[in-house]
ZABA-135654 format. One record per atom (N, C-alpha, C): residue in three letters; atom name; x, y, z. Coordinates in Angstrom, 3 decimals, decimal comma, m for minus. Last residue first. Example, Ala and Ser with C-alpha at 12.3 -4.5 7.8 and 13.67 -1.06 7.14 Angstrom:
% residues 2
   residuo   atomo       east      north         up
       Ser       N     12,850     m2,250      7,080
       Ser      CA     13,670     m1,060      7,140
       Ser       C     12,900      0,030      7,870
       Ala       N     13,190     m5,690      7,800
       Ala      CA     12,300     m4,500      7,800
       Ala       C     13,200     m3,300      7,800
This chain:
% residues 72
   residuo   atomo       east      north         up
       Ala       N     18,965      2,726     26,575
       Ala      CA     18,429      1,910     27,296
       Ala       C     17,412      1,319     26,441
       Asp       N     21,566      3,360     24,526
       Asp      CA     21,289      2,314     25,227
       Asp       C     20,643      1,842     25,526
       Asp       N     20,070      5,797     23,400
       Asp      CA     20,194      4,139     22,255
       Asp       C     20,551      3,364     23,402
       Leu       N     20,126      7,126     25,552
       Leu      CA     18,821      6,675     25,308
       Leu       C     19,039      5,697     24,221
       Ala       N     23,002      7,497     25,451
       Ala      CA     22,115      6,741     26,735
       Ala       C     20,945      6,307     26,708
       Ala       N     23,383      9,222     23,508
       Ala      CA     24,044      7,581     23,509
       Ala       C     23,250      7,145     24,852
       Ala       N     22,051     11,576     24,128
       Ala      CA     21,231     10,534     22,896
       Ala       C     22,429      9,175     22,987
       Gln       N     24,119     12,294     26,389
       Gln      CA     22,462     11,937     26,697
       Gln       C     21,867     11,308     25,494
       Gln       N     26,042     13,082     24,939
       Gln      CA     25,926     12,117     25,722
       Gln       C     24,780     11,399     26,288
       Glu       N     25,078     14,852     23,153
       Glu      CA     25,856     14,039     22,660
       Glu       C     25,506     12,739     23,510
       Arg       N     24,520     16,773     25,277
       Arg      CA     23,656     16,229     24,454
       Arg       C     24,316     14,602     23,560
       Leu       N     27,507     17,623     26,200
       Leu      CA     26,881     16,480     26,955
       Leu       C     25,324     15,983     26,310
       Glu       N     28,609     18,410     23,878
       Glu      CA     29,000     16,920     24,007
       Glu       C     28,148     16,287     25,483
       Ala       N     27,194     20,500     24,128
       Ala      CA     26,950     19,539     22,926
       Ala       C     27,287     18,160     22,886
       Arg       N     28,300     21,464     26,130
       Arg      CA     26,870     21,604     26,029
       Arg       C     26,667     20,518     24,781
       Arg       N     30,786     22,196     25,147
       Arg      CA     30,259     21,226     26,413
       Arg       C     29,089     20,908     26,341
       Leu       N     30,271     24,214     22,818
       Leu      CA     30,801     22,531     22,813
       Leu       C     30,906     21,906     23,933
       Leu       N     29,418     26,623     24,696
       Leu      CA     29,133     25,803     23,866
       Leu       C     29,767     24,509     23,710
       Ala       N     31,905     26,871     26,033
       Ala      CA     30,660     26,239     26,791
       Ala       C     29,780     25,580     26,016
       Asp       N     33,679     27,538     24,419
       Asp      CA     33,882     26,432     25,016
       Asp       C     32,924     25,944     25,921
       Ala       N     32,240     29,528     23,174
       Ala      CA     32,535     28,546     22,365
       Ala       C     32,946     27,407     23,271
       Val       N     32,902     31,486     25,467
       Val      CA     31,560     31,406     24,411
       Val       C     31,993     29,856     24,389
       Pro       N     35,993     31,456     25,984
       Pro      CA     34,910     31,071     26,353
       Pro       C     33,578     30,609     26,452
       Gly       N     37,370     30,751     22,433
       Gly      CA     36,982     31,620     23,785
       Gly       C     36,251     30,818     24,894
       Pro       N     37,344     31,505     19,156
       Pro      CA     37,331     30,770     20,265
       Pro       C     37,561     31,813     21,218
       Gly       N     33,816     31,781     17,421
       Gly      CA     35,420     31,738     17,769
       Gly       C     35,831     30,958     18,504
       Ala       N     30,979     31,315     16,944
       Ala      CA     31,697     32,439     17,842
       Ala       C     33,204     32,407     18,223
       Ala       N     30,593     29,701     15,027
       Ala      CA     30,530     30,755     14,507
       Ala       C     31,626     31,739     15,692
       Ala       N     31,490     27,370     16,747
       Ala      CA     32,245     28,323     14,904
       Ala       C     32,272     29,096     15,330
       Ala       N     29,288     26,869     18,000
       Ala      CA     30,149     27,601     18,726
       Ala       C     31,567     27,923     18,166
       Gln       N     27,178     26,746     16,376
       Gln      CA     27,267     28,106     17,372
       Gln       C     28,577     28,473     17,620
       Asp       N     27,719     24,215     15,695
       Asp      CA     27,800     25,362     14,756
       Asp       C     27,940     26,704     15,071
       Arg       N     27,092     23,291     18,038
       Arg      CA     28,967     22,763     17,692
       Arg       C     29,042     23,914     16,149
       Leu       N     24,648     23,295     18,345
       Leu      CA     25,469     24,069     19,066
       Leu       C     26,902     24,132     18,845
       Leu       N     23,545     21,472     16,063
       Leu      CA     23,319     23,055     16,046
       Leu       C     24,402     24,088     16,895
       His       N     24,394     19,113     17,249
       His      CA     25,079     19,955     15,908
       His       C     25,189     21,106     15,788
       Ala       N     23,431     18,947     19,512
       Ala      CA     24,494     18,851     19,502
       Ala       C     25,039     19,476     18,346
       Ala       N     20,559     19,256     18,115
       Ala      CA     20,791     20,148     19,011
       Ala       C     22,456     20,383     19,109
       Glu       N     20,731     16,150     17,335
       Glu      CA     20,581     17,524     16,341
       Glu       C     20,800     19,303     16,912
       Arg       N     20,898     15,357     19,357
       Arg      CA     21,823     15,137     18,263
       Arg       C     21,961     16,053     17,487
       Leu       N     18,357     15,514     20,380
       Leu      CA     19,465     16,132     21,242
       Leu       C     20,783     15,654     19,622
       Lys       N     16,401     14,038     18,598
       Lys      CA     16,028     15,839     18,586
       Lys       C     17,884     16,066     19,262
       His       N     17,030     11,499     18,774
       His      CA     17,420     12,345     17,516
       His       C     17,407     13,897     17,559
       Ala       N     16,011     11,303     20,958
       Ala      CA     17,807     10,959     20,858
       Ala       C     17,974     11,244     19,471
       Thr       N     13,555     11,874     20,407
       Thr      CA     14,625     12,399     21,890
       Thr       C     16,294     12,251     21,502
       Gly       N     12,573     11,715     17,057
       Gly      CA     12,788     10,588     18,699
       Gly       C     13,591     11,582     19,083
       Gly       N     11,144     12,391     15,046
       Gly      CA     10,294     12,779     16,198
       Gly       C     11,122     12,208     17,480
       Gly       N     11,764     10,954     12,419
       Gly      CA     10,665     10,674     13,332
       Gly       C     10,115     11,029     14,432
       Ile       N     14,024     10,294     10,014
       Ile      CA     13,131     11,604     10,715
       Ile       C     11,978     11,413     11,456
       Pro       N     16,897      8,214     10,197
       Pro      CA     15,682      8,343      9,683
       Pro       C     14,851      9,751     10,856
       Arg       N     19,969      9,842     10,269
       Arg      CA     19,037      8,861     10,285
       Arg       C     17,782      9,326     10,163
       Gly       N     21,721     11,141      8,450
       Gly      CA     21,257     10,366      8,120
       Gly       C     20,285      9,254      8,790
       Asp       N     22,528     13,526     10,384
       Asp      CA     23,234     12,148     10,813
       Asp       C     23,082     11,073      9,770
       Ile       N     22,196     15,410      8,840
       Ile      CA     23,461     15,755      9,680
       Ile       C     23,927     14,494     10,030
       Pro       N     19,772     15,127      7,270
       Pro      CA     20,504     15,978      6,606
       Pro       C     22,111     15,994      7,492
       Ser       N     17,914     12,789      7,906
       Ser      CA     18,546     14,399      8,572
       Ser       C     19,697     14,054      7,682
       Arg       N     15,035     11,716      5,730
       Arg      CA     16,230     11,357      7,006
       Arg       C     17,417     13,030      7,208
       Glu       N     13,226     12,512      4,587
       Glu      CA     13,032     11,486      5,183
       Glu       C     14,053     11,230      6,415
       Pro       N     12,091     15,823      4,507
       Pro      CA     12,941     14,622      3,846
       Pro       C     12,820     13,567      4,643
       Leu       N      9,057     16,608      3,178
       Leu      CA      9,932     16,833      4,259
       Leu       C     11,039     15,484      4,058
       Arg       N      7,517     18,590      1,047
       Arg      CA      7,807     17,472      1,189
       Arg       C      8,752     17,607      2,018
       Val       N      4,479     20,948      1,126
       Val      CA      5,731     20,665      1,060
       Val       C      6,155     19,363      1,505
       Ala       N      1,642     21,281     m0,980
       Ala      CA      2,530     20,698      0,069
       Ala       C      3,802     20,388      0,333
       Gly       N      0,533     21,435     m3,648
       Gly      CA      1,169     22,906     m3,290
       Gly       C      1,942     22,230     m1,324
       Pro       N     m2,267     19,699     m3,387
       Pro      CA     m1,612     20,239     m4,319
       Pro       C     m0,475     21,600     m3,306
       Pro       N     m1,747     16,781     m0,580
       Pro      CA     m2,450     17,911     m1,167
       Pro       C     m1,976     18,827     m2,440
       Ala       N     m0,154     13,705     m1,174
       Ala      CA      0,000     14,884     m1,001
       Ala       C     m0,867     16,095     m1,202
       Ala       N     m2,233     10,688     m1,676
       Ala      CA     m1,022     11,667     m2,356
       Ala       C     m1,244     12,727     m1,509
       Pro       N     m0,480      7,989      0,986
       Pro      CA     m1,932      8,981      0,230
       Pro       C     m1,473     10,253     m0,643
       Ala       N      1,339      5,515      0,667
       Ala      CA      1,324      6,563      0,572
       Ala       C      0,233      7,486     m0,079
       Ser       N      0,449      2,119     m0,539
       Ser      CA      1,660      3,297     m0,953
       Ser       C      0,498      4,238     m0,199
       Met       N      0,946     m0,719      0,351
       Met      CA      0,130      0,143     m0,096
       Met       C      0,717      1,214     m0,232
């Protein structure tokens, strides 16, 4: 059985994340990984210094939380 046809003008969302290639389903671990990626982008834009260091620490925490959910 195929998926129902989308209404005219509907936007088709990607089925996989452009960041990590995982299926997009709204899972908590996926959202944590997306947040980590965005935090790393912000750290790169901030340049070297304490702000970037704090953003990178937060990104690492999000990755650890996602890994813990994967293991659960």
